[in-house]
LOBAZA-619551 format. One record per residue (C-alpha): residue number from 1; x, y, z. Coordinates in steps of 0.001 Angstrom, whole numbers. Example, Ala and Ser with C-alpha at 12.3 -4.5 7.8 and 13.67 -1.06 7.14 Angstrom:
2
   pos        c1        c2        c3
     1     12300     -4500      7800
     2     13670     -1060      7140
# end
This chain:
611
   pos        c1        c2        c3
     1      -260      -231       457
     2      2706      2538       613
     3      4780      1680     -2514
     4      1187      2189     -4162
     5      1177      5718     -2571
     6      4672      6850     -3485
     7      3997      5823     -7139
     8       891      8152     -7116
     9      2513     11037     -4956
    10      4686     11140     -8125
    11      1881     10910    -10635
    12        81     13904     -9177
    13      3127     15863     -8248
    14      5326     16154    -11278
    15      3149     15472    -14266
    16       455     17636    -13653
    17      1518     19721    -16599
    18      1747     16780    -19111
    19     -1579     15864    -17889
    20     -3194     18995    -18819
    21      -807     19639    -22280
    22     -1636     15972    -23498
    23     -5140     15727    -22408
    24     -3922     12077    -21103
    25     -6406     10354    -18449
    26     -5173      9680    -14716
    27     -4803      5861    -15910
    28     -2512      6843    -18946
    29      -621      9358    -16664
    30       161      6498    -14027
    31      1856      4135    -16833
    32      4432      6909    -17727
    33      5799      7492    -14298
    34      9049      6446    -12485
    35      9853      7423     -9116
    36     11785     10555     -8514
    37     13147     10033     -4566
    38     15555     12541     -3472
    39     16978     10693      -314
    40     15557      8514      2750
    41     15915      8786      6246
    42     15068      7084      9774
    43     11648      8427     11187
    44     12821      9626     14794
    45      9727      9113     16592
    46     10134      4957     15839
    47     13282      5328     17687
    48     11947      6996     20391
    49     13284      4528     22850
    50     14926      1701     23352
    51     13912     -1679     22121
    52     12961     -4757     24444
    53     14686     -7691     23172
    54     11873    -10061     23290
    55      9587     -7534     22026
    56     11832     -6182     19174
    57      9448     -6171     16158
    58     11153     -4409     12702
    59      7679     -3635     11283
    60      8018      -864     14497
    61     10587       910     12684
    62      9684      3753      9943
    63     11717      5307      7333
    64     10917      9036      5444
    65     10781      8749      1730
    66     12005     12184       559
    67     10769     13304     -3347
    68     12176     15714     -5474
    69      9486     18235     -5198
    70     10015     18337     -1214
    71      7266     15753       -79
    72      7875     12921      1678
    73      5726      9295      2537
    74      6696      7100      5379
    75      7560      3456      4826
    76      7348       627      7384
    77     10421      -885      7449
    78     10787     -4512      7252
    79     13629     -7263      6423
    80     14089     -7463      2832
    81     15175     -3711      3237
    82     17750     -4600      5280
    83     20860     -6721      4702
    84     21727    -10206      6427
    85     24854     -8560      8035
    86     22964     -6249      9994
    87     19742     -8878     10700
    88     22593    -11422     12331
    89     23650     -8781     14676
    90     19855     -8481     16088
    91     20405    -10815     18679
    92     22374     -9589     21779
    93     22273     -6859     24214
    94     23625     -3197     23058
    95     23496      -551     20376
    96     23859     -2545     16851
    97     23952      -504     13435
    98     21705     -1653     11009
    99     21849      -829      7259
   100     18850       225      5026
   101     18643      -153      1296
   102     15612       994      -560
   103     16067      1848     -4344
   104     19200      3205     -4875
   105     19671      4519     -1550
   106     21437      3303      1745
   107     20819      4864      5305
   108     21579      3218      8554
   109     19648      2953     11609
   110     21292      2990     15465
   111     18933       668     17446
   112     19248      -114     20966
   113     18565     -3538     22521
   114     18224     -3918     26132
   115     17581     -6828     28479
   116     14036     -7784     28634
   117     11967     -6061     31848
   118      9319     -8538     31748
   119     11549    -11257     31416
   120     13355    -10176     34606
   121     10200     -9505     36841
   122      8778    -13011     36201
   123     12208    -14125     37271
   124     12193    -11950     40098
   125      8310    -13389     41140
   126      9091    -16713     40675
   127     11640    -16673     43140
   128      9882    -14835     45675
   129      7231    -17098     45307
   130      9223    -20083     45739
   131     10489    -18477     48687
   132      6987    -18425     50027
   133      7270    -14553     50774
   134      4264    -13826     48126
   135      1021    -15436     47239
   136      -711    -13323     44949
   137      -916    -13827     41272
   138      2031    -12478     38987
   139      -853     -9933     37428
   140     -2146     -8716     40771
   141      1903     -8471     41978
   142      3058     -6687     39074
   143       273     -3923     39342
   144      1101     -3342     43097
   145      4769     -2794     41864
   146      3640      -546     38973
   147      1373      1801     41786
   148      4049      1836     43654
   149      6265      3418     41406
   150      3105      5755     39891
   151      2253      4473     37106
   152     -1347      3777     35752
   153     -3135      2745     32671
   154       213       499     31718
   155      -189     -3204     30461
   156      1068     -4769     33285
   157      2896     -7721     31938
   158      4687     -5681     29255
   159      6328     -2648     31403
   160      9266      -751     30149
   161     11632      1653     32103
   162     12731      4549     30238
   163     15763      6814     30642
   164     17339      7162     33548
   165     15649      4099     35227
   166     12419      5902     35428
   167      9202      4230     34341
   168      7435      5070     31424
   169      3818      4575     30202
   170      3796      2145     27561
   171      1732      3580     24533
   172      2741      2525     21390
   173      -152       147     20619
   174     -2979      3275     21109
   175      -597      6095     19539
   176     -1141      8205     22530
   177      1977      9944     23504
   178      4006      8541     26638
   179      4776     11282     29347
   180      6917     11049     32189
   181      4605      9562     35192
   182      6733      9726     37954
   183      6591     13764     38391
   184      3709     15705     39073
   185      2084     19207     38521
   186       966     21000     41181
   187     -1457     24316     40903
   188     -1385     26194     43964
   189     -4983     27579     44019
   190     -4105     30209     46851
   191     -1061     31968     45260
   192     -2370     31101     41437
   193      1036     29717     40657
   194      2790     26689     39862
   195      4974     24918     42351
   196      8523     24898     41507
   197     10247     21332     42445
   198     13585     21610     44188
   199     16862     22528     42424
   200     14913     23458     38885
   201     16166     25754     36373
   202     13746     25481     33313
   203     15624     26683     30001
   204     12975     28317     27383
   205     13558     28036     23830
   206     12775     31163     21237
   207     14140     32261     17696
   208     15005     35472     19045
   209     18065     36376     21335
   210     16447     40194     22075
   211     13271     37911     23248
   212     15225     35609     25435
   213     17422     38370     27252
   214     14646     40520     27942
   215     12565     37376     29282
   216     15482     36203     31670
   217     15296     39986     32682
   218     11772     40319     33358
   219     11816     36922     35004
   220     14327     37799     37376
   221     12843     41103     38701
   222      9122     39409     38754
   223     10590     36512     41095
   224     13624     38020     43290
   225     13538     34557     44834
   226     13689     32418     41390
   227     16953     34851     39951
   228     18734     32770     37462
   229     16493     29936     37616
   230     15237     30822     33815
   231     17681     30193     31307
   232     17065     30559     27364
   233     18199     29448     24109
   234     18295     30446     20763
   235     16236     27777     19255
   236     14234     28311     16034
   237     10314     27348     15682
   238     10979     25474     11832
   239     12339     22025     12013
   240     15362     21009     12282
   241     17502     18167     14056
   242     18360     21125     16874
   243     14619     23270     16297
   244     11676     23532     16066
   245      9213     19810     17171
   246     11724     17809     15377
   247     14449     18831     17835
   248     12777     18008     20310
   249     12111     14830     19209
   250     15365     13984     18654
   251     17135     15539     21525
   252     14519     14646     24007
   253     16083     16146     27273
   254     18345     17835     26015
   255     15620     20405     24429
   256     14901     23004     25702
   257     12190     22236     28474
   258      9599     25012     26848
   259      9921     25635     23042
   260      7996     28092     20590
   261      7384     25619     17518
   262      5306     26168     14699
   263      3065     22951     14370
   264      2745     20973     17898
   265      3313     16959     17703
   266      1780     14797     20595
   267      4162     12357     20940
   268      6577     14492     22494
   269      4887     17129     24555
   270      3581     17133     28303
   271      -386     17466     28600
   272      -667     20803     30143
   273     -2754     21357     33124
   274     -6543     22350     33130
   275     -5618     25754     33933
   276     -4357     25981     30343
   277     -7724     25108     28909
   278     -9466     27808     30241
   279     -7015     30541     28602
   280     -6842     28982     25913
   281    -10627     29186     25246
   282    -10746     32700     26653
   283     -7624     34081     25139
   284     -5615     32853     22629
   285     -6968     32434     18927
   286     -9525     30218     19215
   287     -9359     28585     15832
   288     -5745     27649     16896
   289     -6086     26557     20151
   290     -9519     24499     19056
   291     -7992     23087     16302
   292     -4822     21554     18241
   293     -6688     20667     20837
   294     -8646     18075     19445
   295     -6503     15541     21390
   296     -5756     16860     24584
   297     -3596     20492     25557
   298      -470     20424     24306
   299        96     23987     22592
   300      -687     27225     23330
   301      -902     29841     20266
   302      1090     32876     20989
   303      1919     34512     17699
   304      1119     34538     14050
   305      3304     33244     11126
   306      1639     33941      7933
   307       568     36893      5317
   308     -1430     39958      5021
   309     -2387     42705      2976
   310      -532     45886      3016
   311      -199     49204       882
   312      2218     52156       780
   313       497     54660      2110
   314      3683     57225      1452
   315      3604     55945     -2001
   316      -653     56599     -2834
   317      -649     59941      -888
   318      2666     61147     -3473
   319       201     59782     -6220
   320     -2484     61901     -4959
   321     -4703     59463     -3764
   322     -6983     60082      -419
   323     -6120     57105      1546
   324     -8940     58088      4569
   325    -10242     55022      5615
   326    -13788     55292      7290
   327    -15161     51343      7325
   328    -12408     49992      9589
   329    -11011     47702      8087
   330     -7465     48797      7311
   331     -8177     49799      3535
   332     -8537     53662      1663
   333    -12534     54151       656
   334    -10989     54130     -2690
   335     -9316     50742     -3052
   336    -11896     48867     -1132
   337    -12414     46088     -3679
   338    -10130     44497     -6414
   339    -12610     45978     -8964
   340    -11789     49847     -7831
   341     -8288     48911     -8524
   342     -8787     47551    -11574
   343    -10279     50706    -12578
   344     -7540     52918    -11673
   345     -4775     50893    -12916
   346     -6284     51295    -16822
   347     -5137     54901    -16636
   348     -1341     53680    -16543
   349     -1959     51155    -19863
   350       902     52875    -21793
   351      2773     55019    -19232
   352      3548     53716    -15918
   353      3481     55789    -12599
   354      6974     56846    -10943
   355      7675     57087     -7274
   356     11095     58239     -5861
   357     12726     58235     -9130
   358     11443     54763     -9758
   359      8825     53454    -12640
   360      6433     51206    -11142
   361      5865     48441    -13279
   362      3600     46073    -11224
   363       878     47125     -8392
   364       150     43841     -6807
   365      2914     41082     -7523
   366       660     38368     -7549
   367      1704     35081     -7212
   368       170     32027     -8722
   369      3521     29829     -9180
   370      4118     29722     -5228
   371       676     28064     -3599
   372      1037     28926      -356
   373      1366     32719      -755
   374      -796     32309     -3585
   375     -3958     30629     -1916
   376     -5678     33910     -1227
   377     -6488     34314     -5311
   378     -8340     31251     -5399
   379    -10638     32096     -2207
   380    -11965     34767     -4426
   381    -15251     33395     -4964
   382    -15445     31951     -1441
   383    -13729     28673     -1708
   384    -11912     27199       848
   385     -9762     24320       772
   386    -12096     21550      2364
   387    -14858     22950      2442
   388    -16927     22568      5975
   389    -14039     20684      7684
   390    -14967     17396      5641
   391    -10784     16537      5200
   392    -12967     13854      2591
   393    -13220     16416       202
   394    -10285     19030      -848
   395    -13633     20713     -2850
   396    -11798     21455     -6267
   397    -14866     20744     -8162
   398    -17079     23561     -6439
   399    -18319     26118     -8094
   400    -16474     28838     -6012
   401    -12860     27147     -7047
   402    -14138     27884    -10518
   403    -14817     31407     -9597
   404    -11277     31733     -8291
   405     -9568     30638    -11605
   406    -11640     33099    -12616
   407    -10392     36074    -10951
   408     -7178     34956    -12023
   409     -7907     35062    -15409
   410     -9608     38599    -14971
   411     -6450     40074    -13012
   412     -4436     39108    -16109
   413     -6699     41135    -18129
   414     -5674     44696    -16571
   415     -2962     46489    -16484
   416     -1633     45481    -13006
   417      1407     43845    -13985
   418      3678     44854    -16408
   419      7410     44832    -17888
   420      9868     47063    -19204
   421      8327     47075    -22875
   422      4755     47964    -21448
   423      3786     44097    -22227
   424      1531     41944    -19370
   425      3443     39904    -17620
   426      3552     35975    -18598
   427      2264     33671    -16090
   428      5593     32032    -15727
   429      7314     35349    -14157
   430      4402     35251    -11495
   431      6467     33890     -8574
   432      7295     34837     -5251
   433      8059     38457     -5827
   434      6530     40080     -2119
   435      9800     41289      -344
   436     10713     43897     -3381
   437      7423     45799     -1825
   438      9857     46853      1363
   439     11938     48676      -770
   440      9001     50751     -2801
   441      8371     48679     -5761
   442      4884     48149     -5310
   443      1614     50266     -3970
   444        -9     46855     -2857
   445      1363     43219     -1539
   446      1119     40815       948
   447      3877     40984      3792
   448      4610     37904      5735
   449      5306     37991      9824
   450      8613     36953      9006
   451      9318     40049      7291
   452     11453     42622      8836
   453      8839     45322      8468
   454      9687     47480     11699
   455     13838     47461     10229
   456     12534     48597      6824
   457     10111     51384      8453
   458     13087     52500     10529
   459     15593     52817      7841
   460     12931     54414      5259
   461     10480     56941      5014
   462      7765     54589      3599
   463      4774     54465      5964
   464      3148     50762      5301
   465      -523     50179      6421
   466     -2593     47178      7023
   467     -5954     45846      6815
   468     -7908     42838      5113
   469     -7503     42186      1330
   470     -9998     43864     -1179
   471    -13293     42228     -2001
   472    -13995     40859     -5627
   473    -17643     40248     -6215
   474    -18676     41196     -2702
   475    -16635     37765     -1407
   476    -13251     38546       751
   477    -10138     37183       -18
   478     -8161     35066      2686
   479     -4592     34481      2773
   480     -3710     31407      4454
   481     -2094     31947      8359
   482      -239     29357     10883
   483       257     30223     14457
   484      3606     30229     16359
   485      2911     28765     20053
   486      4609     27346     23244
   487      5072     24139     24377
   488      6413     21680     27363
   489      8625     18897     26607
   490      7205     15887     27765
   491     10902     14633     28663
   492     11820     17999     30939
   493     12835     16809     34645
   494     10696     19734     36327
   495      7366     19578     34877
   496      6023     21740     37660
   497      8152     24417     36807
   498      7434     24462     33496
   499      4483     25196     33960
   500      4487     27888     35874
   501      7153     29312     32975
   502      4204     28737     30682
   503      1453     30288     33206
   504      3654     33111     33096
   505      4081     33619     29453
   506       399     33876     29007
   507       453     37104     31078
   508      -392     40501     29703
   509      2737     42049     31058
   510      4939     38874     29204
   511      3202     38883     26092
   512      4341     42749     25789
   513      7583     42039     26551
   514      7595     39240     24010
   515      6026     41621     21145
   516      8404     44392     22318
   517     11590     42716     21561
   518     10374     40810     18082
   519      8549     41232     15274
   520      6397     38723     16688
   521      2133     39279     16418
   522       241     38216     18955
   523     -2473     35220     17847
   524     -5059     36073     20552
   525     -8537     37208     20447
   526     -9184     40553     19982
   527    -10557     41226     23104
   528     -8018     39089     25376
   529     -7261     39935     29002
   530     -3378     39652     27769
   531     -3310     41343     24688
   532      -490     43421     24471
   533      -869     47468     24517
   534      -535     48553     20784
   535     -1083     52140     21937
   536      2664     53447     20813
   537      3027     50670     17915
   538       384     51000     15541
   539      1617     49197     12780
   540      1899     46480     14766
   541     -1844     46875     15816
   542     -2896     47093     12305
   543      -769     43890     10855
   544     -2065     41633     14107
   545     -5671     42722     13363
   546     -5269     42404      9557
   547     -3916     38612     10110
   548     -7380     37821     11960
   549     -8970     38040      8129
   550     -7068     35044      7472
   551     -7523     31415      6718
   552     -6130     29165      9540
   553     -4353     26201      7252
   554     -5392     22889      7931
   555     -2357     20954      9557
   556     -4471     17487     10266
   557     -3950     14007      8896
   558     -6024     12446      6435
   559     -8966     11031      8492
   560     -8363      7307      6861
   561     -4476      7918      7147
   562     -3148     10458      9294
   563       486      9931      8573
   564      -281     11880      5342
   565     -1016     15356      5807
   566     -4379     16759      4310
   567     -2425     20163      3170
   568      -416     17572       376
   569     -3196     17334     -1851
   570     -2830     21312     -2459
   571      1101     21035     -2742
   572      1185     17667     -4921
   573     -1088     18215     -7852
   574       888     20884     -9460
   575     -1543     23729     -9260
   576      1079     26605    -10296
   577      1188     25201    -13430
   578     -2134     25074    -14243
   579     -2828     28753    -13178
   580         5     30036    -15257
   581     -1863     28470    -18170
   582     -5695     29923    -16778
   583     -3078     33544    -16632
   584     -1901     32897    -19908
   585     -5375     31895    -21884
   586     -4120     28432    -22626
   587     -6712     26731    -20413
   588     -9960     28053    -19164
   589    -10824     28026    -15752
   590    -13400     25497    -16696
   591    -10973     22982    -18208
   592     -8263     23819    -15858
   593    -10753     23362    -13031
   594    -11594     19881    -14490
   595     -7932     18502    -14475
   596     -6948     19803    -10763
   597    -10500     17410     -9618
   598     -9234     14886    -11544
   599     -6132     14844     -9783
   600     -7037     15422     -6592
   601    -10042     12818     -6661
   602     -7095     10315     -7665
   603     -4825     11617     -5243
   604     -7376     11320     -2539
   605     -8401      7847     -3579
   606     -4918      6605     -3006
   607     -3813      7994       -81
   608     -6930      8856      2261
   609     -7591      4850      2750
   610     -6567      2728      5455
   611     -3623      1507      5389
# end
């Protein structure tokens, strides 16, 4: 089944344009495609703990096959992928290196085989029973031992030891994360704080040195009795072996106790105390909090990660345009709609305007080849990926999706995007061009939360404003947005103290400190009690408000195979190729929709199945 999935993924991601150009059926297309694999690696999650010799099973190890287009799939390891020499080693205690071969690629796995805990306990039981010291069943006896160790809801016949000899819950069969169970979290109702364990020093991971320094300084001032007990590490929120969720998976106890990440993974995070349930529902961005709380609260949204619509007030006013906003949507009244912008652009059909000595050839650098930043154009008819939250149906056959394609077609027929010869830019030029906006290249653009807006505003005489996107036919356009948020590492030795740091982070004073010492924007409800005071920073206030109009990116797995992210259907179909043809008028919106829907249907039939 997994090999079938790899094959189908390559079909839909690499050869969608061939299907469109040659008018082939999906079945014909499948016959023409070969594997395009970039590399393979071992899935760290499948090697998160030592293996019991008695229970060791190759099928519990997964490898990750990375495709050249940036996507990947997981494949269960089996003996056919391992050389014979490696298999022969799997008979003794200790660390063994196994060589895995798949297609033309080779990688290695280090497996640590340990003494069977269950055999050891059974031997002890047999000895003490023969000595007449106990007179109960093995099941009852082992249950008693586990209770003494603070373990509950565990398979008594199959216990495991974790690092440093501590007991762990064995959840490998249920898919629930394995939390530390030899520590507890204590909330003091009188003080409203979590207890600080003796000797606890909590390290927090943030991707801004200035923020980390400011947090430590504020902590020492707020809690003089705990001065020096909070440290920070420059720990980036994106995933790598030393950052983000992947950094926690790989580093485990060596990763920060509290970390800022983009997408949480339940298997490596501490389930938060009920205190945070109410706080999350009341104060944090509800769409993100609810989304990541379906399996328990492990993640607290804190900051936006996305793009918002922006306009250059300095440029527009230099051209004599009235920028008054009486509607409160963050846009000039004269540019509330794309229809108004298109009509205004008609006057520049033959002669482009000039700003600060620079000819302005594009008015909005629409992106149709880069699918993430170009998503908003596809929503111009009211379409959203997976309508109504049904992750079985991406919705490319909806009339609203066709209306989004028609918006792109209409956009290409305006005078919005020209080259130096006066010709309309071709579709293959419509990639990522947003960054030039900060240099004064366009009057309108999308701006990402990662861009150095504050630095550019400081270094230039430009005033940038933010608001919701202009409407098309009365319909709102919605860019994608994600969130960054804080989590507690399940491998922390001090979960109660880590909870206290987390509680302190989600106060208005601390949230203000983080916002003041970064370009972050708070992903909080607008009426939140912990919303920072933006009175002296209206730019951040506007940017944050503009992001609230966006579509929260779906980050769940497919209903029938959660190992495959539902978003892949959007990335793997080669949508940019179809949009280029719509822009260049070599495909009609109806033709593009039909071919996109056919590929999406084949993709879902391949991936959204139980393995």
